C-alpha positions in Angstrom: -3.8 39.8 48.5 -3.5 42.5 50.5 -3.8 41.4 54.4 -4.9 43.8 57.4 -2.1 43.9 59.8 -2.3 44.4 63.3 -0.7 47.8 63.9 2.0 48.3 66.3 2.4 51.0 69.1 4.7 53.0 66.8 2.7 53.1 63.9 -0.4 54.7 65.2 -1.7 58.0 66.3 -0.5 59.7 69.4 -4.2 59.6 70.6 -4.1 55.8 70.1 -0.9 55.2 71.4 -2.2 57.1 74.6 -5.6 54.7 74.3 -2.9 51.7 74.1 -1.2 53.1 77.6 -4.4 52.6 79.3 -5.4 49.4 77.8 -2.0 48.1 78.9 -2.7 49.2 82.3 -5.9 48.0 82.6 -5.7 44.5 80.6 -2.1 44.1 80.7 -1.7 43.7 77.2 -3.4 45.8 73.8 -5.9 43.0 72.7 -5.1 42.9 68.4 -8.7 43.6 67.9 -8.6 46.7 69.9 -5.1 47.4 68.2 -6.7 46.5 64.4 -9.2 49.4 65.4 -6.5 51.9 65.8 -6.0 52.0 62.1 -8.1 54.5 62.3 -7.1 57.6 64.2 -10.9 58.2 65.9 -12.4 54.9 65.9 -10.6 53.0 68.9 -12.1 56.2 71.2 -15.2 55.9 69.8 -15.4 52.1 70.1 -14.4 52.2 73.8 -17.0 54.7 74.6 -19.2 52.8 73.5 -17.7 49.7 75.3 -17.6 51.2 78.6 -20.6 53.7 78.5 -23.3 53.0 81.4 -25.7 50.5 80.8 -28.5 49.1 82.9 -27.1 45.7 82.2 -25.0 44.0 84.5 -21.7 42.7 83.8 -23.1 39.2 83.5 -25.7 40.1 81.1 -23.4 41.9 79.2 -21.6 38.9 78.7 -24.6 36.5 77.9 -25.3 39.4 75.4 -21.7 39.1 74.0 -21.3 35.5 74.2 -24.6 34.7 71.9 -23.9 37.6 69.7 -20.4 36.2 69.1 -21.8 32.7 68.7 -24.3 33.6 65.9 -22.1 35.3 64.2 -19.2 32.6 64.7 -16.9 34.9 65.6 -13.5 32.8 67.1 -11.7 36.5 68.4 -14.8 37.5 70.5 -15.8 33.9 71.5 -12.2 33.3 73.1 -12.1 36.7 74.8 -15.6 36.4 75.9 -15.7 32.7 77.1 -12.5 34.0 79.2 -14.4 37.2 80.3 -17.7 35.3 81.2 -15.7 33.2 83.3 -14.2 36.1 85.3 -18.0 37.9 85.7 -18.9 34.5 87.6 -20.2 31.7 85.1 -18.9 28.2 85.1 -17.5 26.8 81.7 -20.7 24.6 81.2 -22.4 28.3 81.9 -20.7 29.9 78.9 -21.2 27.1 76.6 -25.0 27.3 77.2 -24.8 31.2 77.2 -23.3 30.6 73.7 -26.0 28.0 72.7 -28.8 31.1 73.2 -29.9 29.2 76.5 -29.2 30.2 80.2 -31.3 27.0 82.0 -29.3 28.0 85.1 -31.4 31.7 85.5 -34.9 32.1 84.4 -33.8 36.0 83.7 -30.5 35.5 81.8 -32.2 32.6 79.9 -34.8 34.9 78.5 -31.9 37.6 77.7 -29.9 34.7 76.1 -33.2 33.6 74.0 -33.8 37.1 72.8 -30.1 38.2 71.7 -29.9 35.0 70.0 -33.3 35.7 68.4 -32.4 38.9 67.4 -28.9 38.1 66.1 -30.2 35.7 63.5 -32.9 37.2 62.0 -31.0 40.3 62.2 -33.2 42.8 64.5 -36.3 41.1 63.6 -37.3 39.3 66.3 -39.9 37.1 67.1 -42.9 38.8 69.0 -42.9 36.2 71.5 -39.4 36.3 72.6 -39.6 39.7 73.0 -42.6 39.2 75.1 -40.7 36.2 77.1 -38.0 38.7 77.8 -40.3 41.4 79.7 -42.1 38.4 81.3 -39.0 37.6 82.8 -38.6 41.2 84.3 -36.8 43.2 82.1 -37.6 46.7 81.1 -38.0 49.0 78.1 -34.8 50.2 78.8 -33.2 46.7 79.3 -33.9 46.1 75.9 -32.6 49.2 74.2 -29.4 48.7 76.3 -29.3 45.0 75.0 -29.5 46.5 71.2 -26.7 48.7 71.7 -24.2 45.8 73.1 -25.7 43.9 70.4 -24.7 46.8 67.9 -21.0 46.8 69.9 -20.3 43.5 69.6 -21.4 43.1 65.8 -19.2 45.5 65.3 -16.3 43.7 66.7 -17.3 40.6 65.2 -17.6 41.6 61.7 -14.3 43.6 62.1 -12.7 40.3 62.8 -14.3 37.9 60.5 -13.4 40.5 57.6 -9.8 40.9 58.9 -9.0 37.7 60.4 -6.3 39.2 62.8 -4.6 36.7 65.2 -6.6 35.8 68.0 -4.4 36.4 71.4 -6.6 35.0 74.0 -7.3 31.1 74.6 -9.3 29.8 71.5 -13.0 28.8 72.7 -14.3 25.2 72.1 -16.5 24.8 69.4 -19.9 24.1 70.3 -20.3 21.2 67.8 -17.2 19.7 69.4 -18.8 20.1 73.0 -22.2 18.0 71.4 -19.9 15.6 70.0 -18.3 14.6 73.1 -21.7 14.7 75.1 -23.0 12.1 72.5 -19.8 9.8 72.5 
């Protein structure tokens, strides 16, 4: 059975090596998922451009999208990475878990966002109209809705890539929501 290996610096194109150098400067390392994208001579540039594009969404709102989509798609890699990033943008551990479950009871606006994102991801884009209307009622705009869809697309790409390749997770593992629920009822 053929498996997908995480490429080394030496095995990727010179253009991707330059991107690896920039990632090392910014993050301190090249995450395995980014390295895996570098199997393609062009995809890493495209993906990083998408991830770093301007957006009407704040860093916290983007992490709500990342966490909720990754939970629906059960992506161990992205759940690990974005649980850490969620804390870096100011969420507590409990808030990260709530967002992963598709709610944000600590903030009405983020709650409407989390509920929308979970619904969109679960229905593969066929969102419930009541959920969409609640999103708008919470103060989000049509432009925000479009930007949410772009971030959902970005996260779906990385979720699917990891789920298909099963490359090693190089972030601290995220706690499974089922484990948290079991502890709460024990």
